[in-house]
KEVO-597989 format. One record per residue (C-alpha): residue number from 1; residue in one letter; x negated, y, z negated. Coordinates in steps of 0.25 Angstrom, whole numbers. Layout:
REM residues N
> nr rest xx yy zz
> NUM A X Y Z
...
***
This chain:
REM residues 454
> nr rest xx yy zz
> 1 M 142 -60 4
> 2 T 132 -49 5
> 3 A 117 -49 10
> 4 Q 110 -48 -5
> 5 Q 120 -60 -8
> 6 K 114 -68 3
> 7 G 100 -66 -2
> 8 V 97 -54 6
> 9 R 89 -42 -1
> 10 Q 95 -30 7
> 11 T 92 -17 1
> 12 S 103 -5 3
> 13 L 95 7 3
> 14 T 107 16 3
> 15 E 109 14 -12
> 16 G 102 12 -25
> 17 S 89 18 -29
> 18 V 81 24 -17
> 19 V 67 20 -23
> 20 K 71 5 -27
> 21 G 78 2 -13
> 22 F 69 10 -5
> 23 L 56 2 -11
> 24 T 63 -11 -11
> 25 F 66 -11 3
> 26 M 51 -4 7
> 27 I 44 -15 -2
> 28 P 48 -28 7
> 29 I 44 -19 19
> 30 I 30 -16 14
> 31 I 28 -30 11
> 32 G 32 -33 25
> 33 N 24 -24 31
> 34 I 12 -29 24
> 35 F 14 -43 29
> 36 T 17 -38 43
> 37 Q 3 -32 42
> 38 I -2 -45 37
> 39 Y 5 -52 49
> 40 N -2 -41 58
> 41 M -15 -41 52
> 42 A -16 -58 51
> 43 D -21 -59 65
> 44 S -32 -49 64
> 45 V -37 -53 51
> 46 I -38 -68 55
> 47 V -42 -65 69
> 48 G -53 -55 63
> 49 Q -58 -65 52
> 50 F -58 -78 61
> 51 L -60 -72 76
> 52 G -69 -61 74
> 53 G -70 -46 78
> 54 E -66 -46 92
> 55 A -54 -56 90
> 56 L -50 -45 79
> 57 A -51 -35 89
> 58 A -43 -41 99
> 59 V -32 -43 90
> 60 G -33 -29 87
> 61 A -34 -24 101
> 62 S -20 -27 102
> 63 F -16 -23 90
> 64 S -10 -10 94
> 65 L -2 -16 105
> 66 N 4 -27 96
> 67 M 8 -16 86
> 68 M 13 -8 97
> 69 I 24 -20 99
> 70 N 25 -21 84
> 71 S 27 -8 81
> 72 F 37 -7 93
> 73 L 45 -19 88
> 74 I 46 -14 73
> 75 S 50 0 77
> 76 V 62 -6 86
> 77 G 66 -15 74
> 78 A 67 -1 67
> 79 G 78 3 76
> 80 A 86 -8 71
> 81 T 83 -4 56
> 82 V 87 9 57
> 83 V 101 5 63
> 84 V 103 -6 55
> 85 S 100 2 41
> 86 Q 110 12 46
> 87 Y 121 4 48
> 88 Y 118 -5 36
> 89 G 117 9 27
> 90 A 131 13 34
> 91 R 136 -2 31
> 92 Q 142 -3 46
> 93 Q 140 -18 48
> 94 D 146 -19 62
> 95 K 136 -10 66
> 96 L 125 -17 58
> 97 D 128 -30 65
> 98 K 128 -24 78
> 99 T 113 -16 76
> 100 V 108 -30 71
> 101 N 112 -38 82
> 102 T 109 -28 92
> 103 A 95 -28 86
> 104 L 92 -42 88
> 105 I 95 -43 102
> 106 L 88 -29 104
> 107 A 75 -36 97
> 108 G 75 -47 108
> 109 C 77 -38 120
> 110 V 65 -29 115
> 111 A 56 -40 112
> 112 V 57 -47 125
> 113 V 55 -33 132
> 114 I 42 -29 123
> 115 T 35 -43 125
> 116 V 37 -43 141
> 117 I 31 -28 141
> 118 W 19 -31 132
> 119 L 15 -44 138
> 120 I 15 -37 152
> 121 L 7 -25 145
> 122 A -2 -32 136
> 123 R -15 -34 145
> 124 P -14 -19 150
> 125 L -13 -13 137
> 126 L -25 -20 131
> 127 T -33 -17 144
> 128 V -30 -2 145
> 129 M -32 -2 128
> 130 N -47 -5 132
> 131 T -48 -18 125
> 132 P -62 -22 123
> 133 E -64 -33 133
> 134 N -70 -44 123
> 135 I -56 -44 115
> 136 F -46 -41 127
> 137 D -42 -55 130
> 138 D -40 -60 115
> 139 A -32 -46 113
> 140 L -24 -49 125
> 141 A -20 -63 121
> 142 Y -17 -59 106
> 143 F -7 -47 112
> 144 Y -1 -57 121
> 145 I 3 -67 111
> 146 I 7 -55 101
> 147 I 18 -49 112
> 148 L 24 -64 113
> 149 G 28 -63 98
> 150 T 37 -48 100
> 151 I 49 -55 101
> 152 G 48 -62 86
> 153 H 42 -50 81
> 154 L 53 -40 85
> 155 Y 64 -48 80
> 156 Y 57 -49 67
> 157 Q 57 -34 67
> 158 M 69 -31 72
> 159 T 78 -40 61
> 160 S 69 -37 51
> 161 A 72 -22 53
> 162 I 87 -25 53
> 163 L 85 -32 40
> 164 R 77 -20 34
> 165 G 89 -12 40
> 166 M 97 -19 31
> 167 G 90 -19 18
> 168 D 82 -32 19
> 169 S 67 -29 18
> 170 V 64 -43 11
> 171 W 69 -54 20
> 172 P 60 -49 32
> 173 L 47 -48 23
> 174 G 48 -62 18
> 175 L 48 -66 32
> 176 L 37 -58 36
> 177 I 28 -64 25
> 178 F 31 -76 29
> 179 C 27 -74 44
> 180 S 15 -66 40
> 181 I 10 -78 32
> 182 L 13 -86 43
> 183 N 6 -77 54
> 184 I -7 -78 44
> 185 I -6 -92 44
> 186 L -4 -94 60
> 187 D -15 -85 62
> 188 L -24 -92 53
> 189 L -20 -105 61
> 190 F -21 -100 75
> 191 V -33 -92 74
> 192 A -41 -99 62
> 193 V -38 -114 65
> 194 F -33 -115 79
> 195 H -43 -105 84
> 196 W -34 -98 93
> 197 G -40 -84 93
> 198 V -31 -71 93
> 199 E -22 -77 101
> 200 G -19 -87 88
> 201 A -17 -75 79
> 202 A -7 -69 89
> 203 W 1 -83 90
> 204 A 2 -81 75
> 205 T 8 -67 76
> 206 I 20 -70 85
> 207 L 22 -83 78
> 208 S 25 -77 65
> 209 Q 32 -66 73
> 210 L 42 -76 79
> 211 I 44 -83 66
> 212 S 49 -70 58
> 213 G 57 -66 70
> 214 I 66 -78 70
> 215 A 66 -78 55
> 216 V 72 -65 54
> 217 V 81 -65 64
> 218 L 88 -79 57
> 219 R 88 -71 45
> 220 L 97 -59 50
> 221 C 105 -68 59
> 222 G 110 -75 45
> 223 K 121 -69 37
> 224 R 113 -63 25
> 225 Y 114 -48 31
> 226 N 129 -48 33
> 227 I 127 -45 47
> 228 T 132 -53 59
> 229 V 121 -58 69
> 230 R 123 -70 77
> 231 P 121 -74 92
> 232 G 136 -68 95
> 233 T 133 -54 89
> 234 L 119 -53 96
> 235 R 122 -42 106
> 236 I 117 -28 107
> 237 D 126 -16 104
> 238 K 121 -6 113
> 239 E 123 6 104
> 240 L 116 0 93
> 241 A 105 -5 103
> 242 V 103 9 107
> 243 T 102 14 93
> 244 I 91 4 88
> 245 L 83 7 100
> 246 A 85 21 99
> 247 I 78 20 86
> 248 G 70 8 87
> 249 V 63 12 101
> 250 P 58 25 96
> 251 A 53 18 84
> 252 G 46 7 92
> 253 M 41 18 102
> 254 Q 35 25 90
> 255 Q 28 13 86
> 256 L 24 10 101
> 257 V 18 23 105
> 258 T 10 23 92
> 259 S 5 8 95
> 260 A 3 13 110
> 261 G -5 23 104
> 262 S -13 15 97
> 263 S -17 7 108
> 264 V -21 20 115
> 265 V -29 22 103
> 266 Q -35 8 104
> 267 V -42 11 117
> 268 V -51 21 110
> 269 T -53 9 100
> 270 N -57 0 110
> 271 S -67 10 116
> 272 F -75 7 103
> 273 G -76 -7 104
> 274 S -71 -19 96
> 275 D -76 -16 83
> 276 V -67 -3 82
> 277 V -56 -11 90
> 278 A -58 -22 77
> 279 A -58 -10 68
> 280 N -46 -3 72
> 281 S -39 -16 72
> 282 T -41 -19 57
> 283 I -39 -4 55
> 284 I -23 -4 61
> 285 K -21 -16 53
> 286 V -25 -11 40
> 287 D -19 2 43
> 288 G -6 -6 47
> 289 F -7 -13 33
> 290 I -8 0 25
> 291 I 3 6 30
> 292 L 13 -4 28
> 293 P 20 2 16
> 294 L 22 16 24
> 295 M 28 7 35
> 296 A 37 0 25
> 297 I 42 14 20
> 298 S 45 18 34
> 299 T 52 5 36
> 300 A 59 7 23
> 301 I 63 21 24
> 302 T 69 18 39
> 303 T 79 8 33
> 304 Y 82 17 20
> 305 V 85 29 29
> 306 G 93 20 38
> 307 Q 102 14 28
> 308 N 105 28 20
> 309 I 107 35 33
> 310 G 118 24 36
> 311 A 122 26 23
> 312 G 124 41 24
> 313 K 116 42 10
> 314 H 106 55 14
> 315 D 102 59 0
> 316 R 97 45 -2
> 317 L 90 45 11
> 318 K 82 58 7
> 319 Q 77 50 -6
> 320 G 72 38 1
> 321 I 65 47 11
> 322 H 58 55 1
> 323 L 54 41 -6
> 324 S 49 37 7
> 325 M 40 48 10
> 326 W 34 49 -3
> 327 L 31 34 -4
> 328 S 25 34 10
> 329 A 15 46 7
> 330 G 12 40 -7
> 331 I 8 25 -2
> 332 A 1 32 10
> 333 I -9 39 2
> 334 V -11 27 -8
> 335 L -14 17 5
> 336 G -22 26 13
> 337 L -32 28 0
> 338 I -32 14 -1
> 339 L -35 11 12
> 340 V -48 20 12
> 341 V -54 12 1
> 342 I -50 -2 7
> 343 A -54 0 22
> 344 P -66 -8 24
> 345 F -60 -19 15
> 346 A -47 -19 24
> 347 V -55 -20 37
> 348 R -63 -31 31
> 349 I -50 -39 31
> 350 F -51 -40 46
> 351 T -66 -42 49
> 352 N -80 -43 43
> 353 E -87 -36 54
> 354 S -93 -23 48
> 355 A -92 -14 60
> 356 I -76 -15 60
> 357 I -75 -14 46
> 358 E -82 -1 45
> 359 I -73 5 57
> 360 G -61 -1 52
> 361 A -63 5 37
> 362 T -67 20 43
> 363 G -54 19 49
> 364 L -46 15 39
> 365 R -52 25 30
> 366 T -49 36 40
> 367 L -35 33 41
> 368 G -32 30 26
> 369 F -31 45 21
> 370 F -20 48 31
> 371 Y -9 38 29
> 372 T 0 48 22
> 373 F 2 52 38
> 374 I 8 38 42
> 375 A 16 37 30
> 376 L 25 49 32
> 377 S 25 46 47
> 378 N 30 33 44
> 379 C 40 37 33
> 380 I 47 48 41
> 381 T 47 38 54
> 382 G 55 29 44
> 383 I 64 39 40
> 384 V 69 46 52
> 385 R 69 32 60
> 386 G 79 27 48
> 387 A 88 38 52
> 388 G 88 34 67
> 389 A 77 43 72
> 390 S 66 37 80
> 391 S 62 47 91
> 392 V 52 57 83
> 393 P 44 46 76
> 394 M 43 41 90
> 395 F 38 55 94
> 396 S 29 56 82
> 397 A 22 43 85
> 398 F 19 48 98
> 399 L 12 61 93
> 400 N 5 51 84
> 401 I -1 42 93
> 402 G -3 54 104
> 403 V -12 62 94
> 404 R -19 49 89
> 405 I -23 46 104
> 406 L -27 59 106
> 407 F -37 60 95
> 408 A -42 45 96
> 409 W -46 49 110
> 410 I -53 62 106
> 411 L -58 57 92
> 412 A -63 42 93
> 413 Y -63 40 109
> 414 G -69 54 112
> 415 M -78 55 100
> 416 N -82 41 101
> 417 D -77 39 85
> 418 Y -68 27 82
> 419 R -65 36 69
> 420 G -56 44 79
> 421 L -46 35 80
> 422 Y -43 35 66
> 423 Y -42 51 66
> 424 A -33 50 77
> 425 M -24 41 71
> 426 I -22 51 57
> 427 L -21 62 67
> 428 G -9 55 75
> 429 N -2 51 61
> 430 F -2 65 56
> 431 C 5 70 67
> 432 N 15 60 67
> 433 M 18 62 52
> 434 A 19 77 56
> 435 L 30 76 66
> 436 L 38 66 58
> 437 I 37 77 46
> 438 L 43 86 55
> 439 Y 54 77 60
> 440 Y 58 73 47
> 441 K 58 87 42
> 442 F 66 94 53
> 443 G 71 83 63
> 444 H 84 76 64
> 445 W 83 62 60
> 446 R 93 62 49
> 447 E 104 63 61
> 448 A 99 51 69
> 449 S 107 41 61
> 450 V 113 29 68
> 451 V 125 30 58
> 452 K 131 42 62
> 453 N 144 42 51
> 454 T 134 44 39
***
């Protein structure tokens, strides 16, 4: 019995219409990304509306650290997506089974290590980041609880990445919608009804993540995908583990360094006081929501490239790459212009305090004209990562954040103007895009395939 006969909607990206296949696979990812952002925004919206500006700033103060963890977990999962998609495209069933089993064991090991490290580093990091004293205790309490949810979150990300590698972007979406709604309900219950403060928002988040992690693992361990996953098969294949980590860790480091750099920039942000901290928190949330379609294109093209490289269909590969680039650029222009118009209304979702709204709207309008930089960077990163090449995107991320930190200190801290934070971000994104374009044009990313017989 095939996966389709078992009620599983898997999209093979190696045959049929390129446009239809790509969009069919991508649209559930966009919707899923929207709900992920709602999932992430719920804490800030509910905390800001029910607990006020200082509580919102407390959640925002640790946001860059939370994103550091989340981005690393998502990117490690991307290593599994690449390997799974290439073996799926090549129809190498034995390798596919071993990859899935190896990835599940790796997820548990990585989650434990990350949890321990971040529990130790939480207080020192918030201290080094110059977190304002009036919000420090709440920020630390919120961050500690979020760290405890690492294992559930990683299993959701890893297992969803495996399903996407095999062409199923629909079922993870359904689960994500359920858990996003659950998170909002628990946020309202714990914060507005039980009055647990920012800790209540954190508990709502990790309980939702744990449920999603358990559910998606159970889904994968069934017999719907024609793969074998059971206690007797759960072992690490050393060669495949190295391959997954060789792709996933640089991708994770790329996000980790980006988030770490954001934490350094947070030090500059904190020097402007709690209004700017709160405004910057809303900017990050809104910006994260606006770029969701761009992130979905990057995720979709990773699987598309992986499956077609695995299948050896290089002409089809070029068609999909060109489609993804034009789609990314067009969407970025439209979304950027929309953001310029709706900026103050977007910030008002989080707070009614006029000072925070003014600062946040200024930042969003500044960034809105430059989303094409982010669009092309994300798209090319997805392309080369799908081929198995993760190192250059990692180094381009280093360049991005280095430029951003340098000019944040010069333009914001040095000139005592918070708007320098946004100019620095634009300059960093431009440098990132320029390096990736050069690598795409002249680099050897096409030779990085895991499946060497194509």
